[in-house]
PDB file of N, CA, C and O in Angstrom, chain B, residues numbered from 101:
ATOM      1  N   MET B 101     128.108  78.553 105.006  1.00  0.00           N
ATOM      2  CA  MET B 101     126.736  77.792 104.474  1.00  0.00           C
ATOM      3  C   MET B 101     126.152  79.091 104.601  1.00  0.00           C
ATOM      4  O   MET B 101     126.613  80.203 104.857  1.00  0.00           O
ATOM      5  N   GLU B 102     124.325  78.378 104.204  1.00  0.00           N
ATOM      6  CA  GLU B 102     123.147  79.284 103.663  1.00  0.00           C
ATOM      7  C   GLU B 102     122.099  78.160 104.001  1.00  0.00           C
ATOM      8  O   GLU B 102     121.850  77.042 103.550  1.00  0.00           O
ATOM      9  N   GLU B 103     121.553  79.036 105.087  1.00  0.00           N
ATOM     10  CA  GLU B 103     120.157  78.055 105.650  1.00  0.00           C
ATOM     11  C   GLU B 103     119.456  77.506 104.967  1.00  0.00           C
ATOM     12  O   GLU B 103     119.313  78.016 103.856  1.00  0.00           O
ATOM     13  N   ALA B 104     118.725  76.297 105.248  1.00  0.00           N
ATOM     14  CA  ALA B 104     117.797  75.958 104.105  1.00  0.00           C
ATOM     15  C   ALA B 104     116.847  76.455 103.828  1.00  0.00           C
ATOM     16  O   ALA B 104     115.899  76.220 104.579  1.00  0.00           O
ATOM     17  N   GLY B 105     116.662  77.157 102.925  1.00  0.00           N
ATOM     18  CA  GLY B 105     115.402  77.994 102.382  1.00  0.00           C
ATOM     19  C   GLY B 105     115.924  79.756 102.189  1.00  0.00           C
ATOM     20  O   GLY B 105     115.163  80.639 101.796  1.00  0.00           O
ATOM     21  N   CYS B 106     117.116  79.926 102.500  1.00  0.00           N
ATOM     22  CA  CYS B 106     117.532  81.209 102.784  1.00  0.00           C
ATOM     23  C   CYS B 106     118.778  81.282 101.169  1.00  0.00           C
ATOM     24  O   CYS B 106     119.673  80.443 101.065  1.00  0.00           O
ATOM     25  N   ARG B 107     118.572  82.419 100.077  1.00  0.00           N
ATOM     26  CA  ARG B 107     118.461  82.763  99.166  1.00  0.00           C
ATOM     27  C   ARG B 107     119.859  83.782  99.130  1.00  0.00           C
ATOM     28  O   ARG B 107     119.546  84.849  99.657  1.00  0.00           O
ATOM     29  N   ARG B 108     120.882  83.789  98.807  1.00  0.00           N
ATOM     30  CA  ARG B 108     122.569  84.852  99.143  1.00  0.00           C
ATOM     31  C   ARG B 108     121.141  86.272  98.208  1.00  0.00           C
ATOM     32  O   ARG B 108     120.236  86.305  97.375  1.00  0.00           O
ATOM     33  N   GLY B 109     122.043  87.306  99.335  1.00  0.00           N
ATOM     34  CA  GLY B 109     121.487  88.127  97.930  1.00  0.00           C
ATOM     35  C   GLY B 109     120.466  88.272  98.035  1.00  0.00           C
ATOM     36  O   GLY B 109     120.261  89.347  97.471  1.00  0.00           O
ATOM     37  N   TYR B 110     119.173  87.751  98.565  1.00  0.00           N
ATOM     38  CA  TYR B 110     118.071  88.571  98.783  1.00  0.00           C
ATOM     39  C   TYR B 110     117.576  88.702 100.375  1.00  0.00           C
ATOM     40  O   TYR B 110     118.390  88.382 101.240  1.00  0.00           O
ATOM     41  N   VAL B 111     116.676  89.020 100.643  1.00  0.00           N
ATOM     42  CA  VAL B 111     115.579  89.265 102.165  1.00  0.00           C
ATOM     43  C   VAL B 111     113.770  88.274 101.880  1.00  0.00           C
ATOM     44  O   VAL B 111     112.822  88.157 101.104  1.00  0.00           O
ATOM     45  N   PRO B 112     114.154  87.958 102.756  1.00  0.00           N
ATOM     46  CA  PRO B 112     112.325  87.254 102.295  1.00  0.00           C
ATOM     47  C   PRO B 112     111.245  88.133 103.128  1.00  0.00           C
ATOM     48  O   PRO B 112     111.493  88.573 104.251  1.00  0.00           O
ATOM     49  N   VAL B 113     109.949  88.350 102.409  1.00  0.00           N
ATOM     50  CA  VAL B 113     108.985  89.781 102.858  1.00  0.00           C
ATOM     51  C   VAL B 113     108.030  89.102 102.628  1.00  0.00           C
ATOM     52  O   VAL B 113     107.667  88.479 101.630  1.00  0.00           O
ATOM     53  N   LEU B 114     107.575  89.265 103.730  1.00  0.00           N
ATOM     54  CA  LEU B 114     106.071  89.021 103.488  1.00  0.00           C
ATOM     55  C   LEU B 114     104.864  89.685 103.352  1.00  0.00           C
ATOM     56  O   LEU B 114     104.516  90.297 104.362  1.00  0.00           O
ATOM     57  N   VAL B 115     104.018  89.749 102.260  1.00  0.00           N
ATOM     58  CA  VAL B 115     103.460  90.695 101.911  1.00  0.00           C
ATOM     59  C   VAL B 115     102.219  90.303 101.452  1.00  0.00           C
ATOM     60  O   VAL B 115     102.062  89.256 100.823  1.00  0.00           O
ATOM     61  N   GLY B 116     100.865  91.464 101.858  1.00  0.00           N
ATOM     62  CA  GLY B 116      99.905  91.056 102.119  1.00  0.00           C
ATOM     63  C   GLY B 116      98.749  92.306 103.036  1.00  0.00           C
ATOM     64  O   GLY B 116      98.986  93.415 103.514  1.00  0.00           O
ATOM     65  N   THR B 117      97.547  91.518 102.969  1.00  0.00           N
ATOM     66  CA  THR B 117      96.949  93.094 103.547  1.00  0.00           C
ATOM     67  C   THR B 117      95.943  91.996 104.597  1.00  0.00           C
ATOM     68  O   THR B 117      94.938  92.358 105.207  1.00  0.00           O
ATOM     69  N   GLY B 118      96.349  91.036 104.597  1.00  0.00           N
ATOM     70  CA  GLY B 118      95.271  90.495 105.633  1.00  0.00           C
ATOM     71  C   GLY B 118      96.184  88.795 106.094  1.00  0.00           C
ATOM     72  O   GLY B 118      96.849  88.130 105.300  1.00  0.00           O
ATOM     73  N   LYS B 119      95.944  88.477 107.484  1.00  0.00           N
ATOM     74  CA  LYS B 119      96.674  87.199 107.892  1.00  0.00           C
ATOM     75  C   LYS B 119      96.297  85.789 107.046  1.00  0.00           C
ATOM     76  O   LYS B 119      97.126  84.886 107.159  1.00  0.00           O
ATOM     77  N   GLY B 120      94.960  85.492 106.098  1.00  0.00           N
ATOM     78  CA  GLY B 120      94.938  84.798 105.047  1.00  0.00           C
ATOM     79  C   GLY B 120      95.516  85.040 103.642  1.00  0.00           C
ATOM     80  O   GLY B 120      95.102  84.356 102.706  1.00  0.00           O
ATOM     81  N   ASP B 121      96.560  86.090 103.434  1.00  0.00           N
ATOM     82  CA  ASP B 121      96.308  86.568 102.057  1.00  0.00           C
ATOM     83  C   ASP B 121      97.853  86.601 102.237  1.00  0.00           C
ATOM     84  O   ASP B 121      98.249  87.070 101.170  1.00  0.00           O
ATOM     85  N   LEU B 122      98.768  86.390 102.902  1.00  0.00           N
ATOM     86  CA  LEU B 122     100.645  86.837 102.792  1.00  0.00           C
ATOM     87  C   LEU B 122     101.397  85.528 102.196  1.00  0.00           C
ATOM     88  O   LEU B 122     101.547  84.307 102.216  1.00  0.00           O
ATOM     89  N   GLU B 123     101.753  86.818 101.638  1.00  0.00           N
ATOM     90  CA  GLU B 123     103.022  85.588 100.450  1.00  0.00           C
ATOM     91  C   GLU B 123     104.016  86.020 100.899  1.00  0.00           C
ATOM     92  O   GLU B 123     104.236  87.086 101.475  1.00  0.00           O
ATOM     93  N   LYS B 124     104.831  84.961 100.573  1.00  0.00           N
ATOM     94  CA  LYS B 124     106.176  85.093 100.993  1.00  0.00           C
ATOM     95  C   LYS B 124     107.245  85.674  99.475  1.00  0.00           C
ATOM     96  O   LYS B 124     107.272  85.096  98.388  1.00  0.00           O
ATOM     97  N   ILE B 125     107.674  86.366  99.679  1.00  0.00           N
ATOM     98  CA  ILE B 125     108.174  87.037  98.441  1.00  0.00           C
ATOM     99  C   ILE B 125     109.917  87.476  98.414  1.00  0.00           C
ATOM    100  O   ILE B 125     110.302  88.325  99.218  1.00  0.00           O
ATOM    101  N   TRP B 126     110.725  86.954  97.619  1.00  0.00           N
ATOM    102  CA  TRP B 126     112.196  87.014  97.945  1.00  0.00           C
ATOM    103  C   TRP B 126     112.599  88.325  97.377  1.00  0.00           C
ATOM    104  O   TRP B 126     112.172  88.715  96.290  1.00  0.00           O
ATOM    105  N   VAL B 127     113.469  89.043  98.156  1.00  0.00           N
ATOM    106  CA  VAL B 127     113.493  90.962  97.067  1.00  0.00           C
ATOM    107  C   VAL B 127     115.084  91.150  97.214  1.00  0.00           C
ATOM    108  O   VAL B 127     115.758  91.110  98.243  1.00  0.00           O
ATOM    109  N   THR B 128     115.388  91.314  96.208  1.00  0.00           N
ATOM    110  CA  THR B 128     117.196  91.377  96.169  1.00  0.00           C
ATOM    111  C   THR B 128     117.072  92.962  97.629  1.00  0.00           C
ATOM    112  O   THR B 128     116.233  93.647  98.214  1.00  0.00           O
ATOM    113  N   ILE B 129     118.971  92.698  97.495  1.00  0.00           N
ATOM    114  CA  ILE B 129     119.113  93.340  98.848  1.00  0.00           C
ATOM    115  C   ILE B 129     118.994  94.796  97.999  1.00  0.00           C
ATOM    116  O   ILE B 129     118.509  95.785  98.550  1.00  0.00           O
ATOM    117  N   LYS B 130     119.488  94.835  96.585  1.00  0.00           N
ATOM    118  CA  LYS B 130     119.483  96.372  95.990  1.00  0.00           C
ATOM    119  C   LYS B 130     117.768  96.640  96.131  1.00  0.00           C
ATOM    120  O   LYS B 130     117.465  97.796  96.426  1.00  0.00           O
ATOM    121  N   ALA B 131     116.759  95.766  95.963  1.00  0.00           N
ATOM    122  CA  ALA B 131     115.452  96.182  95.832  1.00  0.00           C
ATOM    123  C   ALA B 131     115.310  96.511  97.254  1.00  0.00           C
ATOM    124  O   ALA B 131     114.524  97.435  97.461  1.00  0.00           O
ATOM    125  N   ILE B 132     115.852  96.007  98.266  1.00  0.00           N
ATOM    126  CA  ILE B 132     114.908  96.339  99.370  1.00  0.00           C
ATOM    127  C   ILE B 132     115.498  97.843  99.586  1.00  0.00           C
ATOM    128  O   ILE B 132     114.707  98.550 100.211  1.00  0.00           O
ATOM    129  N   GLN B 133     116.856  98.569  99.166  1.00  0.00           N
ATOM    130  CA  GLN B 133     117.053  99.891  99.283  1.00  0.00           C
ATOM    131  C   GLN B 133     116.366 100.567  98.494  1.00  0.00           C
ATOM    132  O   GLN B 133     116.571 101.778  98.564  1.00  0.00           O
ATOM    133  N   HIS B 134     115.272 100.074  97.423  1.00  0.00           N
ATOM    134  CA  HIS B 134     115.299 101.297  96.583  1.00  0.00           C
ATOM    135  C   HIS B 134     113.985 102.465  97.593  1.00  0.00           C
ATOM    136  O   HIS B 134     113.329 101.815  98.406  1.00  0.00           O
ATOM    137  N   LEU B 135     113.787 103.375  97.561  1.00  0.00           N
ATOM    138  CA  LEU B 135     113.388 104.665  98.080  1.00  0.00           C
ATOM    139  C   LEU B 135     111.508 104.147  98.204  1.00  0.00           C
ATOM    140  O   LEU B 135     110.675 104.677  98.939  1.00  0.00           O
ATOM    141  N   THR B 136     111.325 103.219  97.431  1.00  0.00           N
ATOM    142  CA  THR B 136     109.773 102.890  96.890  1.00  0.00           C
ATOM    143  C   THR B 136     109.772 101.847  98.041  1.00  0.00           C
ATOM    144  O   THR B 136     108.936 102.098  98.909  1.00  0.00           O
ATOM    145  N   ILE B 137     110.414 100.890  98.216  1.00  0.00           N
ATOM    146  CA  ILE B 137     110.294  99.778  99.110  1.00  0.00           C
ATOM    147  C   ILE B 137     110.951 100.373 100.175  1.00  0.00           C
ATOM    148  O   ILE B 137     111.416  99.294 100.542  1.00  0.00           O
ATOM    149  N   VAL B 138     111.380 101.127 100.966  1.00  0.00           N
ATOM    150  CA  VAL B 138     111.723 101.741 102.021  1.00  0.00           C
ATOM    151  C   VAL B 138     110.595 102.258 102.541  1.00  0.00           C
ATOM    152  O   VAL B 138     110.223 102.104 103.705  1.00  0.00           O
ATOM    153  N   GLU B 139     109.974 102.948 101.594  1.00  0.00           N
ATOM    154  CA  GLU B 139     108.517 104.179 101.908  1.00  0.00           C
ATOM    155  C   GLU B 139     107.581 102.658 102.333  1.00  0.00           C
ATOM    156  O   GLU B 139     107.034 102.562 103.432  1.00  0.00           O
ATOM    157  N   LEU B 140     107.518 101.626 101.364  1.00  0.00           N
ATOM    158  CA  LEU B 140     106.499 100.663 102.100  1.00  0.00           C
ATOM    159  C   LEU B 140     107.001 100.149 103.766  1.00  0.00           C
ATOM    160  O   LEU B 140     106.110  99.988 104.600  1.00  0.00           O
ATOM    161  N   LEU B 141     108.476  99.912 104.159  1.00  0.00           N
ATOM    162  CA  LEU B 141     108.469  99.726 105.568  1.00  0.00           C
ATOM    163  C   LEU B 141     108.489 100.366 106.279  1.00  0.00           C
ATOM    164  O   LEU B 141     108.311 100.142 107.476  1.00  0.00           O
ATOM    165  N   GLU B 142     108.801 101.771 105.555  1.00  0.00           N
ATOM    166  CA  GLU B 142     108.166 102.945 107.166  1.00  0.00           C
ATOM    167  C   GLU B 142     106.933 102.852 107.390  1.00  0.00           C
ATOM    168  O   GLU B 142     106.631 102.509 108.533  1.00  0.00           O
ATOM    169  N   LYS B 143     105.634 103.161 106.248  1.00  0.00           N
ATOM    170  CA  LYS B 143     104.713 102.393 106.468  1.00  0.00           C
ATOM    171  C   LYS B 143     104.430 101.589 107.339  1.00  0.00           C
ATOM    172  O   LYS B 143     103.878 101.792 108.420  1.00  0.00           O
ATOM    173  N   SER B 144     104.924 100.338 106.742  1.00  0.00           N
ATOM    174  CA  SER B 144     104.433  99.324 107.688  1.00  0.00           C
ATOM    175  C   SER B 144     104.833  99.522 109.361  1.00  0.00           C
ATOM    176  O   SER B 144     103.899  99.446 110.158  1.00  0.00           O
ATOM    177  N   ALA B 145     106.186  99.768 109.870  1.00  0.00           N
ATOM    178  CA  ALA B 145     106.432 100.423 110.648  1.00  0.00           C
ATOM    179  C   ALA B 145     105.762 101.103 111.366  1.00  0.00           C
ATOM    180  O   ALA B 145     105.811 100.828 112.565  1.00  0.00           O
ATOM    181  N   ASN B 146     105.160 101.884 111.063  1.00  0.00           N
ATOM    182  CA  ASN B 146     104.314 103.082 111.524  1.00  0.00           C
ATOM    183  C   ASN B 146     102.386 102.256 111.714  1.00  0.00           C
ATOM    184  O   ASN B 146     101.493 102.513 112.522  1.00  0.00           O
ATOM    185  N   GLU B 147     102.421 101.703 111.070  1.00  0.00           N
ATOM    186  CA  GLU B 147     100.907 100.993 110.927  1.00  0.00           C
ATOM    187  C   GLU B 147     101.210  99.777 112.122  1.00  0.00           C
ATOM    188  O   GLU B 147     100.248  99.623 112.874  1.00  0.00           O
ATOM    189  N   PHE B 148     102.432  98.867 112.421  1.00  0.00           N
ATOM    190  CA  PHE B 148     102.221  97.809 113.346  1.00  0.00           C
ATOM    191  C   PHE B 148     103.563  97.883 113.988  1.00  0.00           C
ATOM    192  O   PHE B 148     103.782  96.943 114.752  1.00  0.00           O
ATOM    193  N   GLY B 149     104.666  98.899 113.853  1.00  0.00           N
ATOM    194  CA  GLY B 149     105.486  98.926 114.974  1.00  0.00           C
ATOM    195  C   GLY B 149     106.683  97.826 114.303  1.00  0.00           C
ATOM    196  O   GLY B 149     106.457  96.968 113.450  1.00  0.00           O
ATOM    197  N   TYR B 150     108.031  98.136 114.969  1.00  0.00           N
ATOM    198  CA  TYR B 150     108.852  97.241 115.041  1.00  0.00           C
ATOM    199  C   TYR B 150     108.769  95.747 115.228  1.00  0.00           C
ATOM    200  O   TYR B 150     108.188  95.404 116.258  1.00  0.00           O
ATOM    201  N   GLN B 151     109.162  94.919 114.560  1.00  0.00           N
ATOM    202  CA  GLN B 151     108.937  93.410 115.339  1.00  0.00           C
ATOM    203  C   GLN B 151     109.837  92.462 114.887  1.00  0.00           C
ATOM    204  O   GLN B 151     110.570  92.441 113.899  1.00  0.00           O
ATOM    205  N   ASN B 152     109.650  91.693 115.779  1.00  0.00           N
ATOM    206  CA  ASN B 152     111.457  90.300 114.983  1.00  0.00           C
ATOM    207  C   ASN B 152     110.423  89.953 114.398  1.00  0.00           C
ATOM    208  O   ASN B 152     109.202  90.110 114.366  1.00  0.00           O
ATOM    209  N   GLY B 153     111.973  88.990 113.557  1.00  0.00           N
ATOM    210  CA  GLY B 153     110.669  88.360 112.076  1.00  0.00           C
ATOM    211  C   GLY B 153     111.109  88.634 111.034  1.00  0.00           C
ATOM    212  O   GLY B 153     112.219  89.148 110.895  1.00  0.00           O
ATOM    213  N   LEU B 154     110.092  88.261 109.808  1.00  0.00           N
ATOM    214  CA  LEU B 154     110.424  88.555 108.688  1.00  0.00           C
ATOM    215  C   LEU B 154     110.088  90.117 108.216  1.00  0.00           C
ATOM    216  O   LEU B 154     109.082  90.444 108.845  1.00  0.00           O
ATOM    217  N   LEU B 155     110.286  90.617 107.827  1.00  0.00           N
ATOM    218  CA  LEU B 155     109.551  91.581 107.194  1.00  0.00           C
ATOM    219  C   LEU B 155     108.339  91.589 106.869  1.00  0.00           C
ATOM    220  O   LEU B 155     108.001  90.553 106.296  1.00  0.00           O
ATOM    221  N   LYS B 156     107.320  92.554 107.043  1.00  0.00           N
ATOM    222  CA  LYS B 156     105.611  92.192 106.828  1.00  0.00           C
ATOM    223  C   LYS B 156     105.515  93.670 105.531  1.00  0.00           C
ATOM    224  O   LYS B 156     106.339  94.522 105.862  1.00  0.00           O
ATOM    225  N   ILE B 157     105.048  93.916 104.764  1.00  0.00           N
ATOM    226  CA  ILE B 157     104.388  95.251 104.024  1.00  0.00           C
ATOM    227  C   ILE B 157     102.979  94.875 103.965  1.00  0.00           C
ATOM    228  O   ILE B 157     102.471  93.809 103.617  1.00  0.00           O
ATOM    229  N   PRO B 158     102.412  96.041 104.405  1.00  0.00           N
ATOM    230  CA  PRO B 158     100.732  95.613 104.050  1.00  0.00           C
ATOM    231  C   PRO B 158     100.322  96.392 103.121  1.00  0.00           C
ATOM    232  O   PRO B 158      99.986  97.575 103.070  1.00  0.00           O
ATOM    233  N   CYS B 159     100.453  94.983 101.916  1.00  0.00           N
ATOM    234  CA  CYS B 159     100.814  95.589 100.154  1.00  0.00           C
ATOM    235  C   CYS B 159     100.074  94.289  99.315  1.00  0.00           C
ATOM    236  O   CYS B 159     100.684  93.221  99.342  1.00  0.00           O
ATOM    237  N   GLU B 160      98.906  94.345  98.646  1.00  0.00           N
ATOM    238  CA  GLU B 160      98.608  93.323  97.836  1.00  0.00           C
ATOM    239  C   GLU B 160     100.333  92.718  96.875  1.00  0.00           C
ATOM    240  O   GLU B 160     101.212  93.302  96.241  1.00  0.00           O
ATOM    241  N   ALA B 161     100.047  91.234  97.291  1.00  0.00           N
ATOM    242  CA  ALA B 161     100.787  90.826  96.679  1.00  0.00           C
ATOM    243  C   ALA B 161     101.495  91.038  94.927  1.00  0.00           C
ATOM    244  O   ALA B 161     102.692  91.188  94.677  1.00  0.00           O
ATOM    245  N   HIS B 162     100.600  91.002  94.123  1.00  0.00           N
ATOM    246  CA  HIS B 162     100.327  91.727  92.850  1.00  0.00           C
ATOM    247  C   HIS B 162     100.889  92.608  92.788  1.00  0.00           C
ATOM    248  O   HIS B 162     102.005  92.462  92.291  1.00  0.00           O
ATOM    249  N   LYS B 163     100.529  93.906  93.195  1.00  0.00           N
ATOM    250  CA  LYS B 163     101.279  95.308  93.480  1.00  0.00           C
ATOM    251  C   LYS B 163     102.454  95.293  93.752  1.00  0.00           C
ATOM    252  O   LYS B 163     103.313  95.696  92.967  1.00  0.00           O
ATOM    253  N   PHE B 164     102.686  94.855  94.833  1.00  0.00           N
ATOM    254  CA  PHE B 164     104.129  94.836  95.139  1.00  0.00           C
ATOM    255  C   PHE B 164     105.381  93.820  93.937  1.00  0.00           C
ATOM    256  O   PHE B 164     106.563  94.076  93.711  1.00  0.00           O
ATOM    257  N   LYS B 165     104.554  92.720  93.407  1.00  0.00           N
ATOM    258  CA  LYS B 165     105.013  92.534  92.220  1.00  0.00           C
ATOM    259  C   LYS B 165     105.491  93.368  90.974  1.00  0.00           C
ATOM    260  O   LYS B 165     106.555  93.333  90.355  1.00  0.00           O
ATOM    261  N   THR B 166     104.548  94.004  90.837  1.00  0.00           N
ATOM    262  CA  THR B 166     104.597  94.953  90.002  1.00  0.00           C
ATOM    263  C   THR B 166     105.442  96.195  90.039  1.00  0.00           C
ATOM    264  O   THR B 166     105.665  96.795  88.987  1.00  0.00           O
ATOM    265  N   ILE B 167     106.001  96.685  91.359  1.00  0.00           N
ATOM    266  CA  ILE B 167     106.533  97.341  91.712  1.00  0.00           C
ATOM    267  C   ILE B 167     108.353  96.861  91.511  1.00  0.00           C
ATOM    268  O   ILE B 167     109.262  97.342  90.834  1.00  0.00           O
ATOM    269  N   LEU B 168     108.285  95.892  92.306  1.00  0.00           N
ATOM    270  CA  LEU B 168     109.701  95.385  92.028  1.00  0.00           C
ATOM    271  C   LEU B 168     109.883  95.032  90.962  1.00  0.00           C
ATOM    272  O   LEU B 168     111.114  95.010  90.985  1.00  0.00           O
ATOM    273  N   LEU B 169     109.457  94.538  89.417  1.00  0.00           N
ATOM    274  CA  LEU B 169     108.921  94.561  87.980  1.00  0.00           C
ATOM    275  C   LEU B 169     109.680  95.693  87.821  1.00  0.00           C
ATOM    276  O   LEU B 169     110.827  95.628  87.377  1.00  0.00           O
ATOM    277  N   ASN B 170     108.920  97.189  88.282  1.00  0.00           N
ATOM    278  CA  ASN B 170     108.973  98.444  87.428  1.00  0.00           C
ATOM    279  C   ASN B 170     110.525  99.045  88.660  1.00  0.00           C
ATOM    280  O   ASN B 170     110.723 100.257  88.577  1.00  0.00           O
ATOM    281  N   ILE B 171     111.265  98.455  89.433  1.00  0.00           N
ATOM    282  CA  ILE B 171     112.860  98.736  90.099  1.00  0.00           C
ATOM    283  C   ILE B 171     113.278  97.873  89.423  1.00  0.00           C
ATOM    284  O   ILE B 171     114.165  98.334  88.705  1.00  0.00           O
ATOM    285  N   SER B 172     113.061  96.472  89.195  1.00  0.00           N
ATOM    286  CA  SER B 172     114.218  96.230  87.823  1.00  0.00           C
ATOM    287  C   SER B 172     114.829  96.208  86.605  1.00  0.00           C
ATOM    288  O   SER B 172     115.871  95.859  86.050  1.00  0.00           O
ATOM    289  N   LYS B 173     113.345  96.921  86.328  1.00  0.00           N
ATOM    290  CA  LYS B 173     113.636  98.085  84.812  1.00  0.00           C
ATOM    291  C   LYS B 173     114.684  98.827  84.950  1.00  0.00           C
ATOM    292  O   LYS B 173     115.719  98.804  84.283  1.00  0.00           O
ATOM    293  N   LYS B 174     114.365  99.578  85.946  1.00  0.00           N
ATOM    294  CA  LYS B 174     115.298 100.834  85.825  1.00  0.00           C
ATOM    295  C   LYS B 174     117.003 100.416  85.953  1.00  0.00           C
ATOM    296  O   LYS B 174     117.862 101.295  85.877  1.00  0.00           O
TER     297      LYS B 174
END
Protein backbone atom coordinates (compact mmCIF):
# COMPACT_ATOMS: atom_id res chain seq x y z
CA MET A 1 0.00 0.00 0.00
CA GLU A 2 1.27 3.50 -0.85
CA GLU A 3 1.21 6.36 1.64
CA ALA A 4 -0.95 9.35 0.77
CA GLY A 5 0.91 11.64 -1.61
CA CYS A 6 3.56 9.06 -2.56
CA ARG A 7 4.03 7.90 -6.13
CA ARG A 8 5.45 4.45 -6.84
CA GLY A 9 8.80 4.65 -8.65
CA TYR A 10 9.34 8.33 -7.83
CA VAL A 11 11.29 10.30 -5.22
CA PRO A 12 10.11 13.71 -3.99
CA VAL A 13 12.82 16.38 -4.25
CA LEU A 14 12.68 19.97 -3.00
CA VAL A 15 14.21 22.24 -5.60
CA GLY A 16 14.94 25.95 -5.29
CA THR A 17 17.48 28.55 -4.29
CA GLY A 18 15.78 29.85 -1.14
CA LYS A 19 13.18 28.96 1.46
CA GLY A 20 10.40 30.91 -0.23
CA ASP A 21 10.77 29.41 -3.68
CA LEU A 22 11.15 25.70 -2.93
CA GLU A 23 9.09 23.45 -5.17
CA LYS A 24 8.46 19.73 -4.67
CA ILE A 25 9.22 17.84 -7.87
CA TRP A 26 8.68 14.09 -8.27
CA VAL A 27 11.74 12.49 -9.90
CA THR A 28 11.83 8.95 -11.27
CA ILE A 29 14.18 6.45 -9.67
CA LYS A 30 15.93 6.13 -13.04
CA ALA A 31 16.51 9.90 -13.29
CA ILE A 32 17.75 10.18 -9.69
CA GLN A 33 20.58 7.80 -10.67
CA HIS A 34 21.64 9.91 -13.66
CA LEU A 35 25.12 11.44 -13.37
CA THR A 36 23.82 15.02 -13.62
CA ILE A 37 21.33 14.53 -10.77
CA VAL A 38 23.93 12.69 -8.68
CA GLU A 39 26.30 15.65 -9.14
CA LEU A 40 23.57 18.08 -8.02
CA LEU A 41 22.90 15.92 -4.95
CA GLU A 42 26.63 15.86 -4.12
CA LYS A 43 26.74 19.65 -4.47
CA SER A 44 23.79 19.89 -2.10
CA ALA A 45 25.48 17.58 0.43
CA ASN A 46 28.68 19.65 0.26
CA GLU A 47 26.75 22.89 0.72
CA PHE A 48 24.20 21.83 3.37
CA GLY A 49 25.53 18.54 4.73
CA TYR A 50 23.50 15.35 4.88
CA GLN A 51 20.02 15.93 6.28
CA ASN A 52 17.00 13.84 7.21
CA GLY A 53 13.80 14.29 5.26
CA LEU A 54 13.28 15.28 1.66
CA LEU A 55 16.21 15.61 -0.71
CA LYS A 56 17.01 19.26 -1.40
CA ILE A 57 18.72 20.56 -4.51
CA PRO A 58 19.85 24.22 -4.69
CA CYS A 59 18.81 24.88 -8.28
CA GLU A 60 16.11 27.02 -9.86
CA ALA A 61 13.03 24.85 -10.43
CA HIS A 62 12.69 25.70 -14.13
CA LYS A 63 16.35 24.78 -14.74
CA PHE A 64 15.91 21.50 -12.86
CA LYS A 65 12.81 20.66 -14.92
CA THR A 66 14.81 21.32 -18.09
CA ILE A 67 17.52 18.94 -16.85
CA LEU A 68 14.88 16.26 -16.19
CA LEU A 69 13.38 16.79 -19.64
CA ASN A 70 16.80 16.37 -21.27
CA ILE A 71 17.45 13.21 -19.23
CA SER A 72 14.10 11.71 -20.24
CA LYS A 73 14.86 12.29 -23.94
CA LYS A 74 18.03 10.18 -23.79
